[in-house]
C-alpha positions as YAML, in Angstrom:
chain: A
units: angstrom
residues:
- id: 1
  name: MET
  ca: [-195.00, 102.92, 91.81]
- id: 2
  name: PHE
  ca: [-198.43, 102.47, 90.30]
- id: 3
  name: THR
  ca: [-201.38, 104.06, 92.10]
- id: 4
  name: ARG
  ca: [-205.10, 103.57, 91.67]
- id: 5
  name: ASN
  ca: [-207.97, 105.39, 93.39]
- id: 6
  name: HIS
  ca: [-211.54, 104.17, 93.74]
- id: 7
  name: GLU
  ca: [-214.64, 105.92, 95.01]
- id: 8
  name: GLY
  ca: [-218.10, 104.41, 95.27]
- id: 9
  name: LYS
  ca: [-221.16, 103.78, 97.39]
- id: 10
  name: LEU
  ca: [-220.89, 101.46, 100.38]
- id: 11
  name: HIS
  ca: [-224.10, 100.86, 102.26]
- id: 12
  name: ILE
  ca: [-223.88, 100.60, 106.04]
- id: 13
  name: SER
  ca: [-226.77, 101.32, 108.40]
- id: 14
  name: GLN
  ca: [-226.48, 104.70, 110.09]
- id: 15
  name: GLN
  ca: [-226.82, 103.00, 113.46]
- id: 16
  name: ILE
  ca: [-223.74, 100.84, 112.87]
- id: 17
  name: PHE
  ca: [-221.85, 103.68, 111.17]
- id: 18
  name: LYS
  ca: [-222.29, 105.93, 114.21]
- id: 19
  name: LYS
  ca: [-221.93, 103.24, 116.88]
- id: 20
  name: TYR
  ca: [-218.46, 102.20, 115.68]
- id: 21
  name: ASP
  ca: [-217.40, 105.66, 114.45]
- id: 22
  name: LEU
  ca: [-216.60, 104.23, 111.02]
- id: 23
  name: GLY
  ca: [-216.08, 107.67, 109.55]
- id: 24
  name: ASN
  ca: [-212.88, 108.07, 111.55]
- id: 25
  name: ILE
  ca: [-211.28, 104.71, 110.79]
- id: 26
  name: ALA
  ca: [-208.76, 103.83, 108.07]
- id: 27
  name: PHE
  ca: [-209.28, 100.33, 106.66]
- id: 28
  name: PHE
  ca: [-206.16, 98.70, 105.27]
- id: 29
  name: ASP
  ca: [-204.58, 95.52, 103.94]
- id: 30
  name: ILE
  ca: [-201.19, 94.57, 102.53]
- id: 31
  name: GLU
  ca: [-199.79, 92.05, 100.08]
- id: 32
  name: THR
  ca: [-196.25, 90.83, 100.67]
- id: 33
  name: THR
  ca: [-193.76, 88.62, 98.83]
- id: 34
  name: GLY
  ca: [-193.57, 86.28, 101.83]
- id: 35
  name: PHE
  ca: [-193.64, 86.08, 105.62]
- id: 36
  name: ASN
  ca: [-190.08, 87.21, 106.38]
- id: 37
  name: ARG
  ca: [-190.25, 90.81, 107.59]
- id: 38
  name: THR
  ca: [-186.52, 91.24, 107.02]
- id: 39
  name: CYS
  ca: [-186.14, 89.83, 103.52]
- id: 40
  name: ASP
  ca: [-189.58, 90.05, 101.92]
- id: 41
  name: ILE
  ca: [-191.22, 93.28, 100.82]
- id: 42
  name: ILE
  ca: [-194.65, 94.85, 100.76]
- id: 43
  name: MET
  ca: [-195.72, 94.80, 97.13]
- id: 44
  name: LEU
  ca: [-199.09, 96.48, 97.65]
- id: 45
  name: ILE
  ca: [-200.97, 98.45, 100.27]
- id: 46
  name: SER
  ca: [-204.60, 99.51, 100.01]
- id: 47
  name: ILE
  ca: [-206.19, 102.00, 102.38]
- id: 48
  name: GLY
  ca: [-209.88, 102.83, 102.50]
- id: 49
  name: TYR
  ca: [-211.96, 105.38, 104.37]
- id: 50
  name: PHE
  ca: [-215.38, 106.98, 104.30]
- id: 51
  name: LYS
  ca: [-215.53, 110.34, 102.55]
- id: 52
  name: ASP
  ca: [-218.97, 110.69, 104.10]
- id: 53
  name: TYR
  ca: [-221.71, 108.35, 105.29]
- id: 54
  name: GLU
  ca: [-222.29, 106.72, 101.87]
- id: 55
  name: ASN
  ca: [-219.11, 107.24, 99.86]
- id: 56
  name: PHE
  ca: [-216.06, 105.06, 100.39]
- id: 57
  name: ILE
  ca: [-212.61, 105.81, 98.96]
- id: 58
  name: ILE
  ca: [-209.84, 103.27, 98.43]
- id: 59
  name: LYS
  ca: [-206.29, 104.23, 97.47]
- id: 60
  name: GLN
  ca: [-203.87, 101.56, 96.29]
- id: 61
  name: TYR
  ca: [-200.09, 101.74, 96.10]
- id: 62
  name: TYR
  ca: [-198.41, 99.01, 94.03]
- id: 63
  name: ALA
  ca: [-194.67, 98.35, 93.71]
- id: 64
  name: GLU
  ca: [-193.94, 97.91, 90.00]
- id: 65
  name: TYR
  ca: [-190.37, 97.06, 90.98]
- id: 66
  name: ILE
  ca: [-188.86, 95.74, 94.21]
- id: 67
  name: GLU
  ca: [-187.24, 99.13, 94.71]
- id: 68
  name: ASP
  ca: [-190.67, 100.79, 94.70]
- id: 69
  name: GLU
  ca: [-191.43, 99.50, 98.20]
- id: 70
  name: GLU
  ca: [-190.01, 102.66, 99.75]
- id: 71
  name: ASN
  ca: [-192.40, 104.84, 97.75]
- id: 72
  name: VAL
  ca: [-195.33, 102.55, 98.63]
- id: 73
  name: LEU
  ca: [-194.52, 102.89, 102.32]
- id: 74
  name: LYS
  ca: [-194.09, 106.66, 102.15]
- id: 75
  name: ALA
  ca: [-197.43, 107.09, 100.37]
- id: 76
  name: PHE
  ca: [-199.15, 104.90, 102.94]
- id: 77
  name: LYS
  ca: [-197.49, 106.76, 105.82]
- id: 78
  name: GLU
  ca: [-198.77, 110.08, 104.51]
- id: 79
  name: GLU
  ca: [-202.32, 108.77, 104.18]
- id: 80
  name: ILE
  ca: [-202.55, 106.81, 107.45]
- id: 81
  name: ALA
  ca: [-201.22, 109.81, 109.43]
- id: 82
  name: LYS
  ca: [-204.66, 111.39, 109.05]
- id: 83
  name: PHE
  ca: [-206.24, 108.74, 111.29]
- id: 84
  name: ASP
  ca: [-206.04, 107.73, 114.94]
- id: 85
  name: SER
  ca: [-207.61, 104.32, 114.28]
- id: 86
  name: TRP
  ca: [-206.89, 101.70, 111.64]
- id: 87
  name: CYS
  ca: [-208.81, 98.52, 110.93]
- id: 88
  name: SER
  ca: [-207.67, 95.19, 109.50]
- id: 89
  name: TYR
  ca: [-208.43, 91.49, 109.42]
- id: 90
  name: ASN
  ca: [-205.78, 89.69, 111.47]
- id: 91
  name: GLY
  ca: [-203.55, 92.71, 111.11]
- id: 92
  name: ILE
  ca: [-202.28, 92.79, 114.69]
- id: 93
  name: ALA
  ca: [-200.53, 89.45, 114.19]
- id: 94
  name: PHE
  ca: [-199.25, 90.16, 110.66]
- id: 95
  name: ASP
  ca: [-199.85, 93.44, 108.82]
- id: 96
  name: GLU
  ca: [-198.97, 95.91, 111.59]
- id: 97
  name: ASP
  ca: [-195.67, 94.26, 112.54]
- id: 98
  name: PHE
  ca: [-194.75, 93.80, 108.88]
- id: 99
  name: ILE
  ca: [-195.39, 97.46, 108.07]
- id: 100
  name: ILE
  ca: [-193.40, 98.66, 111.07]
- id: 101
  name: LYS
  ca: [-190.45, 96.40, 110.22]
- id: 102
  name: ARG
  ca: [-190.42, 97.43, 106.56]
- id: 103
  name: MET
  ca: [-190.58, 101.10, 107.54]
- id: 104
  name: GLU
  ca: [-187.51, 100.51, 109.70]
- id: 105
  name: ARG
  ca: [-185.67, 98.68, 106.91]
- id: 106
  name: ASN
  ca: [-186.35, 101.62, 104.58]
- id: 107
  name: ASN
  ca: [-185.28, 104.18, 107.21]
- id: 108
  name: ILE
  ca: [-188.74, 105.74, 107.37]
- id: 109
  name: GLU
  ca: [-189.89, 107.13, 110.71]
- id: 110
  name: PHE
  ca: [-193.35, 105.77, 111.38]
- id: 111
  name: VAL
  ca: [-195.80, 106.05, 114.24]
- id: 112
  name: PRO
  ca: [-198.85, 103.80, 113.72]
- id: 113
  name: PRO
  ca: [-202.35, 104.93, 114.69]
- id: 114
  name: SER
  ca: [-202.98, 104.57, 118.42]
- id: 115
  name: LYS
  ca: [-205.93, 102.18, 118.04]
- id: 116
  name: HIS
  ca: [-205.96, 99.00, 115.95]
- id: 117
  name: VAL
  ca: [-209.38, 97.45, 115.34]
- id: 118
  name: ASP
  ca: [-208.65, 93.85, 114.32]
- id: 119
  name: LEU
  ca: [-211.93, 92.34, 113.12]
- id: 120
  name: TYR
  ca: [-210.48, 88.84, 113.17]
- id: 121
  name: ARG
  ca: [-209.92, 89.10, 116.92]
- id: 122
  name: LEU
  ca: [-213.42, 90.43, 117.46]
- id: 123
  name: ILE
  ca: [-215.06, 87.63, 115.45]
- id: 124
  name: LYS
  ca: [-212.83, 84.63, 116.19]
- id: 125
  name: PRO
  ca: [-214.15, 83.89, 119.72]
- id: 126
  name: TYR
  ca: [-217.68, 83.51, 118.31]
- id: 127
  name: HIS
  ca: [-217.36, 82.04, 114.80]
- id: 128
  name: LYS
  ca: [-218.23, 78.45, 115.70]
- id: 129
  name: GLN
  ca: [-221.57, 79.60, 117.09]
- id: 130
  name: PHE
  ca: [-222.45, 80.61, 113.54]
- id: 131
  name: GLY
  ca: [-221.66, 77.10, 112.28]
- id: 132
  name: LEU
  ca: [-218.32, 78.15, 110.78]
- id: 133
  name: GLU
  ca: [-215.30, 75.86, 110.99]
- id: 134
  name: ARG
  ca: [-212.93, 78.52, 109.73]
- id: 135
  name: CYS
  ca: [-212.61, 82.22, 110.47]
- id: 136
  name: ASN
  ca: [-210.67, 83.49, 107.47]
- id: 137
  name: LEU
  ca: [-211.93, 86.61, 105.72]
- id: 138
  name: LYS
  ca: [-213.57, 84.91, 102.75]
- id: 139
  name: THR
  ca: [-215.47, 82.49, 105.02]
- id: 140
  name: ILE
  ca: [-216.91, 85.40, 107.00]
- id: 141
  name: GLU
  ca: [-217.76, 87.24, 103.79]
- id: 142
  name: ARG
  ca: [-219.66, 84.24, 102.43]
- id: 143
  name: PHE
  ca: [-221.53, 83.92, 105.72]
- id: 144
  name: LEU
  ca: [-222.64, 87.54, 105.37]
- id: 145
  name: GLY
  ca: [-223.63, 87.04, 101.73]
- id: 146
  name: ILE
  ca: [-220.82, 89.20, 100.34]
- id: 147
  name: ASP
  ca: [-219.88, 88.32, 96.76]
- id: 148
  name: ARG
  ca: [-216.39, 88.83, 95.36]
- id: 149
  name: GLU
  ca: [-215.15, 89.23, 91.81]
- id: 150
  name: ASP
  ca: [-211.66, 88.27, 92.97]
- id: 151
  name: ARG
  ca: [-210.79, 84.55, 92.73]
- id: 152
  name: ILE
  ca: [-207.26, 84.37, 94.17]
- id: 153
  name: ASP
  ca: [-205.75, 84.30, 97.66]
- id: 154
  name: GLY
  ca: [-202.70, 85.87, 99.25]
- id: 155
  name: GLY
  ca: [-200.53, 82.85, 98.50]
- id: 156
  name: LEU
  ca: [-201.27, 83.00, 94.79]
- id: 157
  name: SER
  ca: [-200.65, 86.75, 94.72]
- id: 158
  name: VAL
  ca: [-197.03, 86.03, 95.72]
- id: 159
  name: GLN
  ca: [-196.55, 83.76, 92.70]
- id: 160
  name: LEU
  ca: [-198.32, 86.20, 90.41]
- id: 161
  name: TYR
  ca: [-196.13, 89.05, 91.58]
- id: 162
  name: LYS
  ca: [-193.00, 87.08, 90.72]
- id: 163
  name: GLN
  ca: [-194.42, 86.64, 87.22]
- id: 164
  name: TYR
  ca: [-195.22, 90.33, 87.04]
- id: 165
  name: LEU
  ca: [-191.64, 91.33, 87.87]
- id: 166
  name: TYR
  ca: [-190.49, 89.38, 84.82]
- id: 167
  name: THR
  ca: [-193.27, 90.39, 82.43]
- id: 168
  name: ASN
  ca: [-194.73, 93.73, 83.65]
- id: 169
  name: ASN
  ca: [-198.07, 92.32, 82.55]
- id: 170
  name: ASP
  ca: [-200.89, 94.72, 83.42]
- id: 171
  name: ASP
  ca: [-203.43, 91.92, 83.69]
- id: 172
  name: ILE
  ca: [-201.36, 90.22, 86.41]
- id: 173
  name: ARG
  ca: [-201.02, 93.52, 88.26]
- id: 174
  name: ASP
  ca: [-204.75, 94.14, 88.04]
- id: 175
  name: THR
  ca: [-205.54, 90.65, 89.34]
- id: 176
  name: ILE
  ca: [-203.40, 91.23, 92.44]
- id: 177
  name: MET
  ca: [-204.83, 94.71, 92.97]
- id: 178
  name: LEU
  ca: [-208.43, 93.49, 92.66]
- id: 179
  name: HIS
  ca: [-207.82, 90.90, 95.38]
- id: 180
  name: ASN
  ca: [-206.41, 93.49, 97.79]
- id: 181
  name: TYR
  ca: [-209.04, 96.06, 96.84]
- id: 182
  name: GLU
  ca: [-211.89, 93.72, 97.75]
- id: 183
  name: ASP
  ca: [-210.18, 92.77, 101.00]
- id: 184
  name: VAL
  ca: [-210.36, 96.42, 102.05]
- id: 185
  name: LEU
  ca: [-213.74, 97.17, 100.47]
- id: 186
  name: ASN
  ca: [-215.44, 94.45, 102.51]
- id: 187
  name: LEU
  ca: [-213.94, 95.27, 105.91]
- id: 188
  name: PRO
  ca: [-216.60, 97.88, 106.87]
- id: 189
  name: LEU
  ca: [-219.33, 95.37, 105.99]
- id: 190
  name: LEU
  ca: [-218.04, 93.00, 108.67]
- id: 191
  name: PHE
  ca: [-219.26, 95.44, 111.28]
- id: 192
  name: ASN
  ca: [-222.72, 94.05, 110.59]
- id: 193
  name: LEU
  ca: [-221.51, 90.86, 112.27]
- id: 194
  name: ILE
  ca: [-219.73, 92.78, 115.03]
- id: 195
  name: TYR
  ca: [-223.01, 94.51, 115.77]
- id: 196
  name: ARG
  ca: [-224.86, 91.19, 115.88]
- id: 197
  name: ILE
  ca: [-222.28, 89.75, 118.27]
- id: 198
  name: GLY
  ca: [-222.61, 92.77, 120.53]
- id: 199
  name: THR
  ca: [-226.40, 92.85, 120.64]
- id: 200
  name: ASP
  ca: [-227.50, 89.20, 120.58]
- id: 201
  name: PRO
  ca: [-227.52, 87.84, 124.18]
- id: 202
  name: ASN
  ca: [-227.47, 84.26, 122.86]
- id: 203
  name: ILE
  ca: [-223.99, 84.69, 121.41]
- id: 204
  name: LYS
  ca: [-221.37, 83.87, 124.04]
- id: 205
  name: LYS
  ca: [-217.62, 84.43, 123.98]
- id: 206
  name: GLU
  ca: [-215.25, 81.47, 124.27]
- id: 207
  name: PRO
  ca: [-213.93, 80.91, 127.84]
- id: 208
  name: GLY
  ca: [-211.26, 83.31, 129.13]
- id: 209
  name: ILE
  ca: [-208.09, 82.46, 131.01]
- id: 210
  name: THR
  ca: [-208.78, 80.59, 134.27]
- id: 211
  name: PRO
  ca: [-207.45, 81.81, 137.65]
- id: 212
  name: ASN
  ca: [-205.09, 78.82, 137.84]
- id: 213
  name: GLN
  ca: [-203.77, 79.48, 134.33]
- id: 214
  name: LEU
  ca: [-203.24, 83.16, 135.13]
- id: 215
  name: LYS
  ca: [-201.31, 82.33, 138.29]
- id: 216
  name: TYR
  ca: [-199.15, 79.68, 136.60]
- id: 217
  name: LEU
  ca: [-198.46, 81.79, 133.52]
- id: 218
  name: ASN
  ca: [-197.37, 84.73, 135.69]
- id: 219
  name: ILE
  ca: [-194.99, 82.39, 137.55]
- id: 220
  name: LEU
  ca: [-193.50, 81.11, 134.28]
- id: 221
  name: LEU
  ca: [-193.10, 84.60, 132.84]
- id: 222
  name: LYS
  ca: [-191.35, 85.85, 135.97]
- id: 223
  name: LYS
  ca: [-189.16, 82.76, 136.36]
- id: 224
  name: ASN
  ca: [-187.94, 82.97, 132.75]
- id: 225
  name: ASN
  ca: [-187.63, 86.78, 132.67]
- id: 226
  name: ILE
  ca: [-190.16, 87.02, 129.87]
- id: 227
  name: GLU
  ca: [-191.70, 90.46, 129.35]
- id: 228
  name: ILE
  ca: [-194.64, 90.69, 126.94]
- id: 229
  name: GLU
  ca: [-196.92, 93.45, 125.70]
- id: 230
  name: SER
  ca: [-200.18, 91.47, 125.91]
- id: 231
  name: ASP
  ca: [-202.52, 91.88, 128.86]
- id: 232
  name: ILE
  ca: [-202.72, 88.25, 129.94]
- id: 233
  name: LYS
  ca: [-205.72, 88.90, 132.20]
- id: 234
  name: SER
  ca: [-207.89, 89.32, 129.10]
- id: 235
  name: ILE
  ca: [-206.62, 86.48, 126.90]
- id: 236
  name: SER
  ca: [-208.55, 83.33, 126.10]
- id: 237
  name: LYS
  ca: [-208.18, 79.99, 127.84]
- id: 238
  name: LYS
  ca: [-206.80, 78.56, 124.61]
- id: 239
  name: ALA
  ca: [-204.18, 81.31, 124.26]
- id: 240
  name: ALA
  ca: [-203.06, 80.76, 127.85]
- id: 241
  name: SER
  ca: [-202.68, 77.00, 127.24]
- id: 242
  name: ARG
  ca: [-200.57, 77.57, 124.13]
- id: 243
  name: ALA
  ca: [-198.32, 80.10, 125.89]
- id: 244
  name: ILE
  ca: [-197.79, 77.85, 128.92]
- id: 245
  name: ASP
  ca: [-197.05, 74.85, 126.71]
- id: 246
  name: SER
  ca: [-194.55, 76.83, 124.63]
- id: 247
  name: ILE
  ca: [-192.65, 78.09, 127.70]
- id: 248
  name: LEU
  ca: [-192.51, 74.62, 129.22]
- id: 249
  name: LYS
  ca: [-190.97, 73.38, 125.96]
- id: 250
  name: GLY
  ca: [-188.14, 75.90, 126.33]
- id: 251
  name: ASN
  ca: [-189.39, 78.87, 124.34]
- id: 252
  name: VAL
  ca: [-188.45, 81.95, 126.40]
- id: 253
  name: ASP
  ca: [-188.31, 84.50, 123.60]
- id: 254
  name: ASN
  ca: [-190.42, 87.55, 124.52]
- id: 255
  name: LYS
  ca: [-191.65, 88.29, 121.01]
- id: 256
  name: LYS
  ca: [-192.46, 84.65, 120.21]
- id: 257
  name: ILE
  ca: [-194.54, 84.20, 123.37]
- id: 258
  name: ASP
  ca: [-196.31, 87.49, 122.68]
- id: 259
  name: PHE
  ca: [-197.01, 86.41, 119.11]
- id: 260
  name: ILE
  ca: [-198.46, 83.07, 120.29]
- id: 261
  name: ILE
  ca: [-200.83, 84.93, 122.60]
- id: 262
  name: LYS
  ca: [-201.83, 87.52, 119.99]
- id: 263
  name: ASP
  ca: [-202.34, 84.86, 117.33]
- id: 264
  name: THR
  ca: [-204.62, 82.64, 119.45]
- id: 265
  name: TYR
  ca: [-208.29, 83.44, 120.02]
...
């Protein structure tokens, strides 16, 4: 396993820093070899946190070999155990479940932090009001005027990692690590937008589930013996429509319905 530590200044207003308790949050992101939680591995995890108000630390754990995943996970487990809250971008739908599954596959006991702050879920219901067609991380970063040195995406990192396993080329490794590093580095800066959403009365959330949808969805869940973790009273109208449509088409798998709800905002 290859590790790399970074420490530098990250400028956040004191008002935002205190309001969202950023000093007690672990910011994280993963890179994987694919989407299959059973067969694919986590090649890289980065975790960042504030040492104090101005100084931000990022620790990166990179699997130089497939077999290194266990060490990557153990290092991350040790670091994340210091926090009760972790923060990601779309991590509830992907990163969290992937980490938990890979911990299980490597026989590592793991209890995630009790609170997951998913910035994607906090921004997604409002992004179109900012004139944005997409709500991926780089789109939000550009909207906030955040520049990146990194020029790849998660899909390309998968291909690069395959090349790395054959060549052990340090430049390839560093390219992947830079991408993941900047993903984590920029997460605290997105709280500038969260603050704007929370304080500007002109910014309105997309419509929530309607009373008729709530009643019908409850009937379908009960009729098909579907038990889900999501609180359906607080989901969006769009998420409710997708869940209802999926059940009517014969999908009665608890986890799949829950994923549809969690992945729709």
